[in-house]
C-alpha positions in Angstrom: 0.0 0.0 0.0 1.5 3.3 -1.1 1.1 6.2 1.3 0.5 9.5 -0.5 2.2 12.5 1.1 2.3 16.1 -0.1 4.8 18.8 0.7 3.6 20.8 3.7 1.5 18.0 5.0 1.2 17.2 8.7 2.4 13.7 9.6 3.0 11.8 12.8 5.9 9.4 13.3 4.7 5.9 14.1 8.1 4.2 14.5 11.5 4.9 16.0 12.6 7.0 19.0 10.5 9.9 17.7 7.3 8.0 17.7 4.3 10.3 18.3 6.1 13.4 17.1 4.5 15.8 14.6 6.4 16.8 11.5 5.8 18.7 8.2 6.8 17.0 5.0 9.6 19.0 3.4 10.5 16.9 0.4 9.7 13.5 -1.1 12.4 11.3 -2.6 12.2 8.6 -5.2 13.1 5.7 -2.8 9.9 5.8 -0.7 11.4 8.2 1.8 10.5 11.7 2.8 12.4 14.5 4.5 10.5 15.9 7.5 11.1 18.9 9.8 9.7 20.2 13.0 11.6 23.5 13.3 13.1 22.6 16.7 15.1 19.4 16.8 14.8 18.7 13.1 15.6 22.0 11.5 15.3 22.9 7.8 19.1 22.8 7.5 19.1 19.2 8.7 15.8 17.5 8.0 15.1 13.9 9.1 14.9 11.3 6.4 12.1 8.9 7.2 10.5 5.9 5.5 6.9 6.7 4.4 5.6 3.5 6.1 6.8 4.9 9.4 4.6 8.0 9.1 0.9 8.5 9.5 -0.6 11.3 7.4 -2.9 13.7 9.2 -5.6 15.9 7.7 -3.8 19.2 7.4 -1.6 20.9 4.9 0.1 24.3 5.4 -0.7 26.2 2.2 1.6 29.1 3.2 4.5 26.7 3.7 3.8 24.9 0.4 3.5 28.1 -1.5 6.9 29.4 -0.2 8.6 26.1 -1.2 7.1 26.1 -4.7 8.0 29.8 -5.2 11.6 28.9 -4.2 11.6 31.2 -1.2 13.7 30.4 1.8 11.9 28.5 4.5 13.0 29.2 8.1 12.6 27.2 11.2 10.2 29.8 12.5 8.0 29.3 9.4 7.9 25.6 10.2 7.1 26.0 13.9 4.3 28.5 13.1 2.8 26.2 10.4 3.0 23.2 12.8 1.3 25.1 15.6 -1.5 26.3 13.3 -2.2 22.9 11.8 -2.0 21.0 15.1 -4.3 23.5 16.8 -6.9 22.9 14.0 -6.3 19.2 14.0 -6.8 18.5 17.7 
């Protein structure tokens, strides 16, 4: 079963030491992996590479975050933290 994830989507880690942690999808790779960030421990400069099957997608995509990435603008850790806070508040 292929998990479909979009850039800027809220995901929850389901495996590993970071189980239960919320992330935003930064980039998708060709080998069934994604790069995720949280703006605190996993910063934009050093995203976490995670297998898609170890993530659970949540309903919530940060349109502002996605638009900035598509426009080629620089994403900061503050942008990530704000987007995560906004989505998680609406999600829970």
